[in-house]
N, C-alpha and C positions, 0 to 999 in steps of 0.2 A: 486218075491223076494223083500224083504223089502229094501227100500232106506236107505242108510247110511247118517247120518247127517254130513255135512262138516261145521265146524265153521270158519267163515271168519270175521276178525275184521271189524266192521262197516258195514257189508253186509246187515243184515236184520233189519227190524223194530222191536223194542221191544214192547211187549204187556203183559197184565195181563189177564189170562183166569180165569173167575169166573164161576164155575159150581156147583150149589147147590146139595148137596148129603147128605142124611141121610136115614136110614132104619126105617121102622115102622112096627108094627104088621099088618097082613092082616085085611082089613075092618076098619082100624083106621082112614084113611084119608077121609075127606068129600070134600075137595077142595084144589087146588093148585093155588096160585095167583102169579102174577109177583112180583119179588123182586125189591127193590129200592137200588141203590148204590149211595152214596154221593161222589161226586168228589172233588178234592182238590180246584177247583175254586169256590166251593159253590153250583154248580148246581147238579142236580140229573139225573140219567139214570136208565132205567128199564132193568132187566135181566129176561128172561124166565127161570123158574125153570123146569127142566126135571124130569119126573117120569118114572121109570122103575120098573116093577113088575115081579116076578118070583123067581125061586130058586137062590141060590147064583151063581151057574154056569151060569144060564140064564142071570142074572143081569150083571155079569162080562162080558159075551160075548157081550151083547147089549151095555154096556158102552164103550167097546173097539171099536165097530163099530161106535158108535156115535162120539167118539173122533176122529177117523180116518176121518169120513165124515166132521167134523168141519174143520179140517186142509186142507182137499181137497178143500173145499169151499173158504178158505182163499187164497189158491194158485191160484184161478181163476182170 
């Protein structure tokens, strides 16, 4: 059973999730490299860009599993 979100003022840390996403034609990609994010303080941080291949249904299913896993890791 899915957990319901409970919003509590001031309860959780705020964050910004950056997840690179774009579709390409099959065999069009030769490499995927880390993305760089420029932060407000002038520093930079790297973000791994994820690649999911398959049909639309397969891609959607994998994306949902990936997002669920991401938040499970944050909860640990």
